[in-house]
C-alpha positions in Angstrom: 136.6 69.4 51.2 136.7 66.8 54.5 134.1 67.3 56.7 134.3 66.9 60.3 131.6 65.2 61.4 131.4 61.6 60.2 128.7 59.7 62.2 125.0 60.1 62.8 122.7 59.8 65.6 118.8 59.6 65.6 118.0 62.4 68.2 114.0 63.6 68.6 113.4 61.1 65.5 115.6 62.9 63.1 119.1 61.9 62.0 121.7 64.0 63.2 125.6 64.0 62.2 128.1 64.4 64.2 132.3 64.2 65.2 134.0 63.5 68.3 137.7 64.6 68.5 140.5 64.7 70.8 140.4 64.3 74.8 140.2 66.2 77.7 137.2 68.3 79.0 134.2 68.2 76.6 133.8 71.4 74.5 130.7 71.5 72.3 130.5 73.7 68.9 127.0 75.0 67.7 127.4 76.4 63.9 125.1 79.3 62.5 123.0 79.9 59.4 123.4 79.2 56.6 126.5 77.4 57.3 127.4 74.0 59.0 129.8 72.4 61.3 132.3 72.7 58.6 133.0 76.5 59.6 134.7 74.8 62.9 137.1 72.6 60.6 140.2 75.4 61.3 139.2 75.8 65.2 138.4 72.3 66.0 142.6 71.1 65.5 143.4 73.8 67.7 140.9 73.0 70.5 142.1 69.1 70.3 145.6 70.3 70.4 145.1 72.4 73.2 143.8 69.3 75.6 139.9 69.5 75.0 137.5 66.6 73.5 135.6 68.6 70.9 132.0 67.6 70.1 130.6 69.0 66.6 127.5 68.4 64.7 125.0 69.9 62.2 121.8 71.3 63.3 118.8 69.6 62.4 118.0 70.8 58.5 122.1 71.8 58.0 124.9 70.7 56.6 124.9 66.3 56.4 122.3 66.2 58.9 118.3 65.8 58.3 116.6 67.9 56.0 113.0 66.9 56.7 110.2 67.2 54.0 107.6 67.5 56.6 107.1 71.5 57.6 105.8 70.2 60.8 109.8 69.3 61.9 110.9 72.3 64.0 114.0 73.8 62.8 113.7 76.8 64.8 116.3 78.4 67.6 113.8 77.0 70.1 113.2 73.9 68.6 117.5 73.5 68.2 117.7 73.1 71.8 116.1 69.8 72.1 118.5 68.4 69.3 121.4 70.2 71.9 120.0 68.1 74.7 119.4 65.0 72.6 123.4 64.7 71.6 124.3 65.8 75.2 122.9 62.5 76.0 123.9 60.3 73.1 127.7 62.0 74.3 126.7 61.0 78.1 127.6 64.9 78.6 125.9 66.6 82.0 127.9 69.4 81.1 129.9 71.0 78.9 131.9 74.2 77.6 129.8 75.5 74.8 130.8 77.7 71.7 128.4 79.3 69.5 128.3 81.2 66.2 125.4 83.1 64.6 122.0 81.2 64.9 123.8 78.7 67.1 124.1 81.4 69.8 120.4 81.8 69.7 120.1 78.1 70.8 122.8 78.6 73.3 121.3 81.7 74.7 118.4 79.6 75.9 119.5 76.5 76.8 122.0 78.7 79.1 118.9 80.5 80.6 116.9 77.4 81.0 119.9 74.6 81.9 122.4 77.0 83.5 124.0 74.7 85.2 124.8 72.3 82.1 127.2 75.2 80.8 130.8 75.5 82.4 131.6 78.1 79.8 129.9 79.9 77.5 131.6 81.8 74.2 129.1 83.3 71.9 130.6 84.6 68.7 129.1 87.1 66.3 125.5 85.5 67.4 122.2 86.8 66.9 120.3 88.2 69.7 117.3 90.1 70.8 115.9 91.6 67.6 119.1 91.5 65.5 117.3 89.4 62.9 116.4 89.0 60.4 118.6 91.3 58.0 116.4 94.0 56.1 117.8 91.8 53.1 116.4 88.7 54.6 113.0 90.7 55.1 112.9 91.6 51.8 113.6 87.8 50.1 111.0 86.4 53.0 108.2 89.2 51.5 109.0 87.9 48.2 107.7 84.5 49.2 110.3 81.3 50.0 108.4 79.1 48.0 109.2 80.9 44.9 112.6 81.7 45.9 113.3 77.9 46.6 112.1 77.2 42.8 114.3 79.5 40.9 116.5 78.6 38.5 119.9 76.6 40.0 122.3 79.1 38.0 120.3 82.2 39.8 120.0 80.6 43.1 123.8 79.8 43.1 124.7 83.4 42.2 122.8 85.0 44.6 123.8 82.7 47.9 127.6 83.1 46.5 127.5 86.6 46.9 125.6 86.5 50.1 128.0 84.2 51.4 130.7 86.1 50.6 129.3 89.1 52.4 129.9 87.3 55.5 133.8 87.7 55.4 136.5 90.2 55.4 138.9 87.9 53.2 137.0 87.3 50.3 139.4 85.9 48.2 140.8 83.6 50.4 137.4 82.4 51.0 136.4 81.9 47.6 139.5 79.8 47.2 139.1 77.8 50.1 135.3 76.7 51.3 132.9 78.7 49.9 132.1 76.3 47.3 131.3 73.7 49.9 129.1 75.9 51.5 127.6 76.7 48.4 127.1 73.1 47.4 125.4 71.9 51.0 122.5 74.6 50.0 122.2 74.1 46.4 120.7 71.5 44.3 117.8 69.3 43.9 117.7 68.8 47.8 119.7 71.8 48.9 118.1 74.7 47.0 114.6 74.1 49.4 116.7 73.9 52.6 118.0 77.0 53.5 114.5 78.5 52.8 112.6 75.9 54.3 114.3 75.0 57.4 116.5 78.4 57.8 115.1 81.6 56.7 111.5 80.0 57.7 112.7 80.1 61.2 114.3 83.5 61.0 111.6 84.8 64.1 113.5 87.0 66.6 110.8 85.7 69.3 113.0 83.1 70.1 115.8 85.3 71.7 113.5 88.5 72.3 111.6 85.9 75.0 114.9 85.2 76.9 116.2 89.1 76.7 114.9 90.4 80.1 116.7 87.0 81.7 119.8 87.4 79.7 121.7 88.9 83.0 121.3 85.1 84.4 124.2 84.0 82.3 126.5 86.1 84.9 126.5 83.2 86.8 128.2 81.2 83.6 131.4 82.4 82.6 130.9 83.9 79.4 132.8 85.8 76.5 131.5 87.6 73.4 133.7 87.4 70.4 133.0 90.0 67.5 134.3 90.7 63.9 134.9 94.3 63.6 133.9 94.3 60.1 130.8 92.3 60.6 128.0 93.2 58.2 125.4 91.0 59.4 125.4 91.5 62.7 127.5 94.8 63.4 129.2 95.8 66.4 126.6 97.6 68.5 124.6 94.1 68.7 127.9 92.8 70.7 127.9 96.1 72.7 124.1 95.6 73.9 124.8 91.7 74.8 127.6 92.6 76.5 125.9 94.9 78.7 122.8 92.8 79.3 125.4 89.9 80.7 127.2 91.1 83.7 130.9 90.3 84.0 130.7 88.8 80.8 134.1 89.7 78.4 134.2 90.7 75.1 136.9 91.1 72.3 136.5 92.9 69.2 138.3 91.2 66.5 140.3 93.1 63.7 139.9 92.5 59.9 137.5 89.8 60.7 134.0 89.4 59.4 130.5 88.0 60.5 132.4 84.2 59.5 135.2 85.1 62.2 136.4 81.2 62.0 137.0 81.9 58.6 138.8 84.9 58.8 140.5 84.7 62.1 140.9 80.9 63.2 143.8 81.4 65.0 142.9 84.7 67.2 139.4 82.5 67.6 140.9 79.1 69.0 143.5 81.1 70.9 140.6 83.0 72.7 138.5 79.9 73.3 141.3 78.1 74.7 142.9 81.4 77.1 139.0 81.8 78.6 137.9 78.0 79.4 141.6 77.8 80.8 141.5 80.8 82.7 138.0 80.0 84.0 139.3 77.1 86.3 136.5 75.0 85.4 137.2 71.4 85.4 134.9 68.3 85.5 132.1 68.9 87.5 130.0 66.6 90.1 128.0 64.3 88.7 129.9 64.3 85.2 129.1 60.6 83.7 131.9 58.8 82.5 132.8 58.1 78.8 
């Protein structure tokens, strides 16, 4: 399967893989865990066709970006904010429309609270928030010892994560015949198997979102929409309602026949809602926008 990130930049001393597609006002897509920018592959072309310039990258420790052996390298939600800022600088963007999923939504929330002037609009899709994570299942894994789990036999590791990834979608047969094996390969093998534990699960700490939870109302200064799969088993709909209530004037759409990996289950609906929201917000280029 062809990835949508093909170029590289060194940000905060680490290699980040990225892609830029199309022309027009900038849209930045942030993926979650345990996925990569690949999850946007069916949404990106639709945004490009709608006249937007789409910027996408793999978070540090994810996908095709660097996965450092140094445990001091911070790949937490807070640690990813400087990576986002570095990518915006690399792209020459003062501001952008930001669309974020899952763990990337935690990054976007922190970025929006601390740098609201840099967001034109904000779309949050089945995101982590408050203390909605780690899930009970993940807590059980963490209690078992991540180092032990990272050294399980390859077949056992792959079987576990295959079932876990399938639980993220509503249309499981379609996902299994399409992108499942690619997602699984990125977190398996000699390097990949340790990565979801070292760079992802080890940093599932709700303090990163709890810290800013009292300030979520500040995001009302930014046109904000929340998109959520009605069948999300990882981040249930109750969290969507709580986030919607915490951000005055936000727009909430619940999407039928859709799980946590909303862009896998309903790429057409997600793309349409993103484009319509950005178009309707009437946010064009902002003063001080850097030429590209």
